[in-house]
FIBANU-541256 format. One line per field, with one value per residue (C-alpha): x, y, z. Coordinates in steps of 0.05 Angstrom, whole numbers, plus 5000, padded with zeros to 4 digits. Layout:
BEGIN
c1: X_...
c2: Y_...
c3: Z_...
END
This chain:
BEGIN
c1: 0902_0950_0914_0916_0991_1005_0967_1007_1073_1052_1030_1094_1138_1101_1109_1183_1193_1155_1199_1262_1239_1222_1285_1341_1348_1345_1394_1449_1503_1463_1438_1478_1453_1382_1382_1406_1350_1301_1323_1314_1244_1221_1250_1211_1143_1129_1155_1109_1049_1066_1074_1005_0973_1009_0994_0921_0919_0958_0932_1002_1011_1027_1091_1127_1122_1121_1197_1193_1137_1181_1239_1196_1171_1241_1265_1216_1237_1310_1302_1266_1321_1375_1341_1349_1424_1461_1532_1559_1537_1585_1606_1537_1536_1576_1527_1467_1503_1515_1443_1416_1463_1441_1368_1380_1418_1364_1309_1351_1366_1292_1277_1340_1341_1282_1229_1260_1264_1190_1171_1214_1177_1114_1149_1108_1043_1066_1115_1084_1077_1148_1176_1139_1166_1236_1236_1218_1271_1324_1307_1331_1401_1426_1500_1563_1553_1596_1552_1487_1444_1461_1412_1464_1447_1379_1380_1307_1292_1269_1200_1197_1174_1098_1100_1135_1130_1164_1186_1127_1160_1230_1198_1165_1227_1275_1230_1227_1303_1313_1263_1280_1300_1375_1421_1462_1468_1441_1470_1433_1463_1418_1457_1443_1464_1461_1390_1360_1319_1363_1353_1278_1272_1309_1262_1201_1228_1237_1166_1132_1080_1104_1176_1158_1116_1178_1232_1190_1235_1299_1303_1364_1382_1454_1478_1550_1564_1635_1678_1642_1673_1662_1666_1615_1566_1572_1561_1499_1470_1483_1448_1389_1377_1380_1443_1500_1548_1617_1684_1714_1789_1797_1760_1769_1737_1680_1667_1667_1620_1574_1570_1553_1498_1467_1466_1432_1376_1378_1323_1280_1301_1345_1346_1406_1407_1474_1456_1500_1563_1620_1678_1733_1685_1657_1708_1674_1612_1648_1651_1575_1569_1557_1526_1461_1396_1346_1399_1392_1435_1411_1466_1455_1512_1527_1571_1566_1594_1604_1624_1553_1523_1485_1462_1392_1402_1355_1342_1317_1242_1198_1164_1097_1128_1176_1119_1081_1141_1155_1082_1084_1150_1128_1060_1026_0954_0921_0861_0893_0959_0983_1041_1028_1039_1091_1133_1128_1148_1208_1234_1220_1259_1317_1318_1331_1290_1332_1287_1337_1336_1261_1251_1301_1277_1205_1217_1257_1199_1143_1097_1142_1117_1102_1154_1208_1180_1180_1251_1276_1243_1273_1343_1336_1309_1372_1416_1431_1439_1394_1460_1465_1403_1409_1470_1439_1437_1508_1534_1499_1527_1595_1600_1612_1680_1706_1736_1747_1814_1844_1854_1782_1760_1798_1765_1697_1710_1728_1656_1635_1673_1614_1544_1488_1440_1486_1520_1596_1635_1680_1731_1736_1752_1802_1837_1841_1866_1917_1953_1939_1945_1983_1926_1918_1848_1838_1860_1816_1755_1769_1765_1698_1670_1696_1654_1595_1604_1607_1541_1576_1560_1521_1544_1508_1536_1510_1538_1564_1630_1641_1681_1754_1751_1750_1726_1709_1676_1613_1611_1579_1577_1519_1514_1460_1451_1464_1529_1550_1533_1575_1634_1631_1625_1687_1725_1703_1722_1792_1811_1812_1888_1896_1846_1869_1804_1768_1696_1664_1591_1585_1523_1492_1559_1545_1611_1631_1639_1714_1724_1717_1726_1770_1825_1860_1847_1907_1890_1941_1896_1914_1842_1796_1723_1681_1606_1586_1549_1565_1571_1632_1689_1751_1810_1838_1911_1911_1985_1986_1925_1937_1864_1814_1740_1694_1619_1583_1512_1522_1516_1582_1639_1706_1760_1782_1846_1875_1890_1953_1980_1966_2034_2024_1957_1956_1882_1828_1755_1702_1629_1570_1503_1462_1415_1457_1530_1574_1619_1688_1728_1798_1819_1888_1900_1918_1984_2005_1989_2055_2046_1975_1969_1894_1836_1763_1710_1635_1580_1621_1635_1710_1747_1809_1862_1913_1889_1930_1990_2038_2044_2014_2076_2057_1985_1974_1899_1843_1770_1712_1641_1580_1623_1618_1686_1676_1718_1768_1814_1798_1861_1896_1961_1969_1955_1931_1993_2035_1992_1990_2054_2056_1983_1974_1897_1843_1768_1709_1639_1573_1610_1587_1650_1643_1716_1777_1819_1873_1940_1912_1946_2013_2004_2053_2051_1976_1958_1883_1835_1761_1709_1641_1569_1594_1536_1560_1628_1628_1701_1769_1831_1878_1934_1906_1954_2010_1989_2040_2034_1958_1935_1860_1812_1740_1690_1625_1558_1587_1525_1546_1614_1614_1685_1753_1813_1861_1916_1891_1934_1994_1967_2014_2007_1930_1902_1829_1781_1709_1662_1598_1536_1567_1505_1527_1594_1584_1655_1723_1786_1818_1884_1862_1887_1956_1936_1970_1970_1895_1867_1796_1743_1675_1626_1560_1503_1544_1527_1595_1592_1666_1680_1682_1737_1775_1783_1816_1879_1878_1923_1926_1851_1825_1759_1701_1641_1579_1504_1466_1460_1536_1548_1511_1554_1619_1605_1632_1698_1704_1708_1773_1798_1798_1829_1775_1722_1655_1618_1545_1525_1452_1431_1426_1402_1382_1383_1424_1476_1426_1414
c2: 1968_1998_1967_1899_1906_1927_1868_1822_1852_1839_1768_1752_1780_1735_1674_1687_1696_1631_1594_1622_1602_1532_1519_1552_1492_1444_1481_1484_1507_1570_1584_1649_1681_1656_1685_1751_1749_1732_1794_1839_1813_1821_1892_1912_1897_1968_1999_1956_1976_2049_2037_2006_2064_2117_2083_2077_2152_2172_2117_2103_2054_1981_1986_2018_1954_1904_1894_1879_1828_1792_1791_1760_1705_1689_1691_1638_1592_1603_1586_1521_1503_1515_1466_1411_1419_1357_1355_1320_1380_1426_1459_1491_1518_1581_1599_1592_1630_1688_1687_1690_1749_1784_1774_1806_1864_1877_1880_1929_1971_1976_2008_2049_2078_2060_2072_2137_2160_2147_2185_2245_2251_2273_2330_2374_2336_2276_2310_2283_2212_2211_2233_2177_2124_2154_2148_2075_2061_2095_2050_1992_2024_1996_2013_1981_1911_1878_1900_1923_1872_1900_1949_1994_2058_2036_2066_2063_2038_1966_1955_1931_1860_1850_1826_1870_1870_1911_1969_2017_2055_2055_2080_2139_2157_2150_2192_2246_2245_2246_2300_2350_2418_2426_2472_2436_2361_2314_2244_2193_2126_2065_2010_1941_1869_1829_1811_1862_1897_1957_1949_1936_1999_2039_2012_2031_2102_2107_2083_2124_2171_2231_2219_2209_2272_2311_2280_2258_2224_2246_2183_2141_2073_2049_1983_1993_1920_1897_1929_1990_2028_2103_2110_2056_2086_2155_2128_2091_2155_2190_2135_2133_2208_2205_2247_2228_2182_2215_2181_2187_2194_2189_2187_2262_2271_2225_2268_2332_2303_2277_2345_2377_2324_2332_2408_2400_2358_2391_2441_2390_2356_2294_2230_2184_2116_2082_2012_1959_1999_1954_1970_2000_2031_2085_2135_2133_2164_2231_2233_2238_2296_2364_2427_2425_2450_2393_2339_2279_2216_2153_2102_2031_1991_1937_1986_2056_2113_2163_2225_2234_2241_2191_2132_2102_2032_1975_1930_1858_1846_1841_1776_1791_1817_1758_1709_1744_1741_1668_1649_1681_1650_1581_1587_1575_1595_1603_1564_1501_1481_1417_1454_1475_1548_1528_1495_1557_1603_1560_1563_1638_1649_1612_1663_1719_1770_1766_1776_1736_1677_1679_1679_1624_1580_1590_1572_1510_1484_1503_1444_1397_1341_1364_1315_1358_1420_1386_1362_1431_1462_1409_1422_1497_1487_1448_1507_1489_1547_1564_1567_1491_1483_1543_1551_1613_1651_1628_1652_1719_1733_1707_1764_1811_1782_1777_1848_1851_1870_1807_1842_1865_1795_1767_1817_1797_1724_1741_1764_1691_1675_1703_1673_1683_1741_1771_1838_1836_1885_1926_1925_1849_1857_1912_1866_1810_1852_1889_1824_1786_1844_1897_1949_2005_2026_2075_2026_1971_2016_2037_1964_1957_2017_1989_1926_1971_2011_1945_1923_1864_1888_1940_1982_2005_2063_2064_2131_2193_2218_2277_2285_2268_2215_2141_2096_2027_2008_2042_2008_1942_1904_1862_1819_1789_1715_1696_1734_1700_1632_1651_1671_1604_1568_1603_1586_1513_1498_1476_1413_1426_1418_1473_1524_1590_1593_1536_1548_1497_1501_1448_1468_1407_1373_1360_1363_1370_1306_1316_1317_1252_1243_1182_1219_1283_1335_1376_1447_1488_1548_1616_1630_1583_1600_1555_1565_1520_1509_1478_1407_1423_1373_1375_1337_1391_1404_1477_1494_1546_1586_1660_1682_1643_1664_1628_1642_1615_1600_1577_1594_1560_1546_1513_1539_1480_1445_1448_1521_1496_1480_1548_1579_1625_1654_1730_1746_1714_1735_1704_1727_1697_1703_1671_1712_1703_1716_1656_1635_1619_1561_1537_1610_1588_1563_1635_1620_1579_1635_1671_1709_1733_1807_1822_1796_1815_1785_1799_1780_1733_1728_1735_1697_1723_1745_1722_1650_1651_1638_1683_1749_1761_1799_1810_1830_1900_1907_1883_1896_1877_1889_1875_1833_1818_1841_1845_1784_1793_1842_1830_1794_1840_1802_1810_1876_1882_1921_1861_1813_1858_1897_1921_1937_1995_1998_1979_1982_1973_1981_1966_1932_1929_1958_2004_2026_2017_1955_1962_1976_2004_2070_2036_2014_2065_2042_2053_2100_2091_2080_2074_2067_2078_2064_2038_2068_2046_2079_2141_2159_2152_2139_2196_2152_2158_2217_2166_2146_2193_2161_2164_2198_2187_2180_2160_2166_2176_2159_2141_2171_2164_2197_2260_2287_2279_2277_2336_2289_2290_2352_2304_2271_2312_2266_2270_2291_2270_2272_2247_2261_2264_2239_2244_2278_2283_2316_2390_2417_2401_2408_2477_2440_2418_2485_2453_2401_2439_2379_2368_2376_2349_2352_2319_2349_2334_2323_2347_2406_2437_2505_2525_2501_2570_2602_2536_2529_2598_2567_2502_2530_2465_2455_2456_2418_2416_2370_2394_2402_2466_2489_2485_2518_2581_2584_2577_2623_2686_2650_2627_2699_2703_2632_2635_2566_2531_2492_2479_2419_2409_2336_2323_2272_2203_2163_2094_2020_1999_1970_1918_1887
c3: 2731_2780_2838_2805_2790_2861_2889_2843_2870_2942_2927_2888_2943_2992_2947_2937_3012_3026_2976_3008_3078_3055_3015_3055_3101_3042_2997_3050_3001_2985_3056_3069_3004_3015_3086_3057_3007_3062_3101_3040_3026_3098_3100_3038_3069_3094_3029_2986_3027_3016_2941_2937_2974_2932_2865_2882_2896_2832_2786_2760_2702_2715_2673_2732_2772_2713_2715_2789_2776_2726_2775_2829_2783_2759_2832_2854_2798_2814_2888_2870_2821_2873_2921_2868_2857_2882_2908_2846_2804_2841_2776_2771_2842_2827_2771_2816_2871_2823_2799_2870_2886_2822_2841_2909_2876_2824_2877_2918_2856_2839_2907_2911_2841_2796_2848_2872_2799_2788_2851_2834_2767_2801_2838_2883_2869_2911_2958_3022_2996_2969_3035_3070_3022_3024_3099_3096_3043_3085_3143_3101_3106_3040_3046_3017_2992_3046_3103_3072_3109_3179_3208_3241_3276_3303_3373_3389_3460_3464_3493_3566_3579_3584_3656_3707_3783_3837_3794_3803_3860_3829_3765_3799_3840_3781_3736_3788_3795_3719_3702_3756_3729_3725_3687_3635_3627_3681_3689_3731_3749_3762_3795_3824_3822_3758_3740_3788_3734_3715_3640_3648_3689_3635_3582_3624_3630_3555_3541_3595_3566_3605_3585_3512_3515_3537_3493_3433_3382_3418_3460_3444_3475_3471_3500_3524_3543_3558_3503_3473_3415_3415_3340_3328_3378_3347_3277_3300_3328_3262_3224_3272_3265_3188_3184_3137_3174_3178_3171_3240_3243_3319_3385_3390_3322_3344_3406_3364_3313_3368_3401_3334_3323_3391_3385_3317_3346_3414_3398_3434_3499_3491_3532_3521_3555_3564_3585_3618_3630_3655_3701_3659_3609_3654_3629_3561_3591_3597_3521_3519_3569_3537_3564_3525_3555_3566_3555_3602_3607_3642_3657_3682_3712_3763_3801_3827_3785_3841_3802_3776_3845_3889_3847_3845_3875_3857_3916_3916_3910_3971_3987_3954_3889_3888_3894_3837_3791_3808_3797_3728_3709_3732_3697_3764_3775_3842_3819_3792_3823_3855_3889_3961_3979_4030_3976_3932_3989_4007_3935_3931_3996_3964_3908_3958_3920_3857_3795_3754_3802_3807_3732_3718_3776_3756_3684_3704_3746_3699_3684_3724_3768_3840_3864_3832_3866_3934_3924_3904_3965_4011_3984_3995_4065_4082_4063_3991_3943_3885_3846_3852_3808_3761_3717_3684_3750_3765_3698_3704_3774_3754_3703_3761_3772_3702_3706_3781_3810_3842_3909_3910_3892_3952_3997_3969_3984_4056_4068_4063_4128_4168_4177_4128_4142_4195_4192_4188_4232_4188_4244_4237_4163_4178_4228_4177_4119_4163_4176_4110_4060_4099_4096_4146_4168_4111_4057_4086_4089_4017_3996_4032_3995_3929_3943_3959_3895_3856_3888_3919_3990_4029_4087_4150_4191_4262_4282_4247_4275_4228_4165_4160_4214_4200_4256_4230_4296_4271_4203_4187_4121_4095_4034_3989_4002_3930_3929_3993_3962_3901_3945_3981_3915_3888_3952_3951_3879_3899_3938_4013_4014_3962_3989_4019_4059_4092_4115_4162_4183_4237_4275_4309_4297_4224_4188_4115_4076_4069_4145_4185_4259_4249_4213_4232_4178_4157_4135_4097_4087_4116_4137_4176_4191_4235_4250_4307_4372_4440_4411_4368_4370_4327_4302_4256_4244_4222_4229_4172_4193_4204_4215_4256_4254_4304_4295_4355_4376_4447_4521_4535_4488_4498_4452_4408_4430_4360_4375_4410_4341_4311_4321_4260_4282_4277_4283_4328_4317_4362_4353_4390_4353_4408_4452_4515_4526_4513_4569_4541_4567_4552_4550_4572_4501_4482_4517_4456_4406_4411_4345_4360_4342_4341_4382_4371_4418_4413_4462_4505_4579_4584_4639_4672_4622_4673_4659_4595_4640_4602_4567_4498_4478_4405_4416_4388_4386_4432_4415_4461_4437_4481_4527_4601_4624_4699_4712_4656_4691_4765_4784_4833_4827_4751_4716_4645_4627_4647_4606_4545_4548_4475_4463_4415_4409_4458_4444_4491_4461_4497_4553_4625_4656_4716_4716_4673_4685_4737_4704_4639_4657_4651_4578_4553_4480_4474_4417_4414_4472_4454_4509_4477_4499_4567_4606_4675_4670_4715_4723_4692_4734_4746_4719_4649_4642_4639_4568_4537_4468_4465_4401_4403_4461_4447_4504_4464_4496_4564_4594_4668_4659_4701_4695_4662_4709_4709_4688_4616_4608_4605_4542_4499_4438_4438_4371_4376_4434_4426_4485_4444_4479_4548_4574_4647_4630_4641_4645_4618_4661_4656_4648_4579_4554_4551_4499_4443_4395_4399_4328_4331_4385_4381_4432_4397_4446_4506_4551_4566_4599_4591_4521_4488_4531_4531_4456_4454_4483_4442_4389_4349_4346_4275_4276_4325_4313_4350_4347_4329_4401_4412_4346_4369_4432_4393_4334_4370_4379_4307_4285_4323_4308_4232_4225_4265_4228_4261_4233_4254_4252_4264_4317_4287_4346_4321_4337_4277_4323_4345_4277
END
């Protein structure tokens, strides 16, 4: 009889649920209560199964479930009656509403009170079975009536998606990092751009057999999101672990209660996942850090949280994995597809390895006509962005900027001034931000690293110069294509007349729609970027521009005549991305740029500076990288000191100079002179001692340099000297003993024979950067010079500067 009664209960619950599902859309006035009832009935499924099993074993009488059977029958009739109530019978609606609520309450009461009373009657005989049912009932979380239908406190990790590519290696590496033995709590930060797979990777970790074998049931998954509440998170953890939820009076109380809870369950290792942590919320993570053996915290975020050590960074997918994910998302099969592989590859390339872009693009093209596929590929091949055809990707990436500091956002947008897939010299950004934002080198580099930490950019360092020294000439910034597209999109949302940046890509003389040759185009922006080739012509009127960035692909390029009108120009950056050096013409136009303060030229053949016709009185910094400078300073009638009388910083890197320009020794305001990787330079002029204000002299990797002149002893303001990599420099002048203000010396990779005795007299020297061989030679002297720090920097010879 018990089995028959139990079967009836299950059937009636199913019938009532079916009636609710069918009628909730018809009986609109009762929909909230019907949905509540639907939730209750679905939640009771596991409990009813346990009741059936237990009653079969104990042969309990049918009377224990008879009242429930009657309730179910009446409930079905009530639901059908509600569906027939018309609007003009509004006076009856309140009665039906109350009856539905009473039905829900009576069902809940049966399982909360009546059923538990019946099970307690059997005592020890059914102890195991009762515990199993009790556990299922507790999962229903029947709390106060106003929120009883919410399943709070369920912190079990979600299952990873069924199809995953490209995360096998990150999975292994992250698991190794997470599971390594460490005293106390271990916090690991997984970071990457939006939609890169951070949450998926965290789910994979939680469901890994090895991880589950270690942490068992002590794996908790909390989604932080944008505005997390500490009290709410702590209460969820209490509910999930079947402990009584405390009333929390403050955040401090919440932290104390959380620590007590974790120590209670901490007899086994604990893994806590804090997913999707936003900027501004990272300080909350500290509230979850306790010194408990075997306690691990995995944090996912779109930005780097540096205080927990080096993060694990998720990179874009490689081509093969990207194609696999796109094929799956687009429901393509290799056997039957009308879409050519070339079209698929073009679209995949447009997604730039972003899993989010690949999934969204694939789904949008799934089962579409091949014509749509071909058109999408054609648009991408012409330089259109995947953002133009996918609002979901745009919205996801845009979330990065919702909480971004406005100044950092402006710096991010400046990265779009440079060509796609090209590294951006940090020194170019420093020059821009010095004039536009008033940043010094340190502040500008800080902004770059903020972008890196936010996963809005990457950084490549081509040479290590030791700690405590910032030289932006060795730093390059790169950016994901989708992020660059987004930056351009943000910049281009305003009308041209209202933009603070104008970006023109006019290769092959194809101009933006807003610019016509017939009419002169007035630009009021403070920044103008032009990517062009030899065919560039112009009728611009950029009178307000303060920064001009010219990105060239040309063997010969004439500076645009509109530069005559740029009286406010402070910064000129010209970079040639072609294989050969670009010969610059119209160089005399610099004569009109009376306010010009900074010039950076890369991979160009520089004509005579004297062609400018007049002094560049306000120029403070000149940087030449991979330039042909043989003709630039060869005019014997005009010296560089006369042309650039107020220059403060001068940089030559990978230039073909054999000797320093005539007159450079008379540039008395010069504070920094950097001559690096100039392999043909063999000597320095004796007049270099005239640079009485020089504070730093960089001569690294000038491999033909054989000696420093004795006159360096007159450089009384010199604080830093870098002669690393000068492999043919064997001795330093004995007169260097008088450089009492010298604080830092970089001699890594050099073979100096008299360095040890010399440093004894350099009373201001505090820091020597060297290699291991030099360290052994200097160690006897460090015992005497207690204030001297030796820093060994390993050789990092590489070709990063080429890419």
